[in-house]
C-alpha positions in Angstrom: 2.3 9.4 110.9 4.7 12.6 110.3 5.6 11.1 106.6 1.5 10.9 106.0 1.3 14.3 107.4 3.8 15.4 105.2 2.3 14.0 102.4 -0.9 15.4 103.2 -2.3 12.1 103.8 -4.5 9.9 106.4 -4.3 6.3 107.1 -7.4 6.2 105.2 -5.4 6.9 101.5 -3.3 4.0 102.4 -3.6 1.3 100.0 -1.0 -0.9 101.0 2.0 -1.3 103.2 5.7 -2.2 102.8 7.8 -3.1 106.1 11.3 -3.2 105.9 11.9 -5.9 108.7 15.6 -7.9 109.9 15.3 -10.9 112.3 11.8 -9.9 114.2 11.4 -13.9 114.2 14.6 -14.6 115.6 14.8 -11.5 118.4 11.6 -11.1 119.3 9.6 -14.4 118.3 6.9 -12.7 115.7 7.1 -13.6 112.5 4.0 -11.9 111.2 5.2 -8.4 111.9 3.8 -7.3 108.7 0.2 -7.9 109.7 0.8 -7.2 113.0 1.5 -3.4 111.9 -1.3 -3.0 109.8 -3.4 -4.1 112.6 -1.5 -1.7 115.2 -2.1 1.2 112.1 -5.4 0.2 112.0 -5.4 -0.1 108.1 -7.4 -3.3 106.6 -4.8 -3.5 103.2 -2.3 -5.7 102.0 0.9 -5.4 104.1 4.0 -7.3 103.0 7.1 -7.5 105.3 10.9 -7.4 103.1 13.4 -9.3 105.3 16.7 -8.9 103.2 19.4 -8.3 105.9 20.7 -4.6 106.2 19.6 -3.6 103.3 15.7 -4.7 104.3 14.3 -0.9 104.0 15.8 0.3 100.8 14.3 -3.0 99.4 10.8 -2.4 101.1 11.0 1.2 99.3 12.2 -0.1 96.2 9.4 -2.8 96.1 6.7 0.2 96.9 7.9 1.9 94.2 7.7 -1.2 92.0 4.1 -1.5 93.0 2.9 2.0 92.3 4.8 2.3 88.9 3.4 -0.9 87.9 -0.2 0.5 88.5 -1.0 -1.6 91.8 -1.4 1.4 93.9 -1.4 4.9 94.1 -0.4 5.6 97.6 1.5 3.1 100.4 3.5 3.0 103.4 
């Protein structure tokens, strides 16, 4: 929420969400964490879970950049 505030954005501005996560399925039994987070945020946008061990967060950020650069979206989380 602080990141959105800092960017002068609101949840309704989001066009997609990229989630970096490692082992949610194994550790908490939740394989669909991306959709669960989107639902919790109250957004109805594509939500992609990125799982890549210790670099999950940085890879999610990279994929978000790629999606913007490719012209798919303008505002992502």
